[in-house]
C-alpha positions as CSV (number, residue, x, y, z in Angstrom):
1,M,75.6,92.8,63.7
2,R,79.4,93.8,64.8
3,P,80.7,96.4,62.5
4,S,83.6,95.1,60.3
5,W,85.8,97.8,61.7
6,T,86.3,100.2,64.4
7,F,88.3,103.7,65.0
8,L,90.2,102.2,67.6
9,T,92.3,99.2,67.7
10,N,91.7,96.3,70.1
11,H,94.7,97.7,72.3
12,G,92.7,101.0,72.7
13,H,89.7,99.1,73.8
14,V,91.8,97.1,76.2
15,L,93.5,100.3,77.5
16,L,90.2,102.0,78.0
17,A,88.5,99.2,79.7
18,V,91.7,98.9,82.4
19,A,91.6,102.7,82.8
20,Q,87.7,102.5,83.4
21,D,88.4,99.4,86.1
22,P,91.9,98.8,87.0
23,D,91.0,95.8,88.9
24,K,88.6,94.2,86.2
25,R,89.3,90.6,85.4
26,V,91.1,89.5,82.1
27,S,87.8,87.4,81.2
28,D,85.8,90.6,81.8
29,I,88.0,93.1,79.7
30,A,88.0,90.1,76.8
31,D,84.1,90.2,76.9
32,E,83.8,93.9,76.9
33,V,86.1,94.1,73.7
34,G,85.0,91.3,72.0
35,I,88.3,89.2,71.9
36,T,89.6,86.2,73.7
37,A,91.4,86.0,76.9
38,R,94.5,84.9,75.3
39,A,94.4,87.9,73.1
40,T,93.8,90.3,76.0
41,L,96.7,89.0,77.6
42,T,98.9,89.5,74.7
43,I,97.5,93.1,74.5
44,L,98.1,93.6,78.1
45,G,101.5,92.5,77.8
46,D,102.3,94.7,74.8
47,L,100.9,97.6,76.7
48,E,103.0,96.8,79.7
49,E,106.2,96.4,77.9
50,A,105.5,99.8,75.8
51,G,105.2,101.3,79.3
52,Y,101.5,102.4,79.2
53,L,100.6,100.3,82.1
54,G,101.7,98.5,84.9
55,R,100.3,95.6,87.1
56,T,100.9,94.2,90.4
57,R,99.5,91.0,92.0
58,V,97.1,91.9,94.9
59,G,96.2,88.5,96.5
60,R,95.0,86.4,93.3
61,R,94.0,89.5,91.5
62,T,95.7,91.8,89.1
63,H,95.9,95.6,89.4
64,Y,96.7,97.7,86.5
65,V,98.1,101.1,86.6
66,V,97.8,103.3,83.4
67,H,100.7,105.7,82.8
68,P,98.7,108.6,81.0
69,R,101.6,110.6,80.3
70,R,103.0,108.3,77.6
71,H,102.8,109.5,74.3
72,F,100.9,107.8,71.1
73,R,103.5,105.5,69.2
74,H,102.1,106.7,65.5
75,S,103.9,109.7,64.1
76,L,100.5,111.4,63.2
77,T,99.8,111.5,67.0
78,S,103.0,111.3,68.8
79,G,102.6,114.8,70.2
80,H,99.6,113.5,72.2
81,E,99.8,111.7,75.7
82,I,97.3,108.8,76.0
83,G,95.8,110.5,78.9
84,E,94.0,112.8,76.4
85,L,92.3,109.7,74.9
86,L,91.4,108.4,78.4
87,D,89.8,111.7,79.1
88,L,87.9,111.7,76.1
89,F,86.2,108.5,76.9
90,A,86.2,109.1,80.9
91,D,82.7,108.3,82.3
92,P,81.5,111.7,83.2
93,G,80.2,110.3,86.4
94,Q,83.7,109.5,87.8
């Protein structure tokens, strides 16, 4: 059973998924996060518009680049960079 709430938002989960695999397909990100592909595309657009990631086309695929030096948006966490969150959840094998 999926919990009714989580500590991280879908935006946070999408960002983590992209950081773990910058070449991951939208459908795979959506499956991993548990949201639709359309919602994933909306979130990716939000993150790009806010400067948290960039994207480039590589053939038929999209390659994402996370900008870890960007700061969190909320006043309680704005003194921290998103790279700190990425480091916290980084795969120790990488």
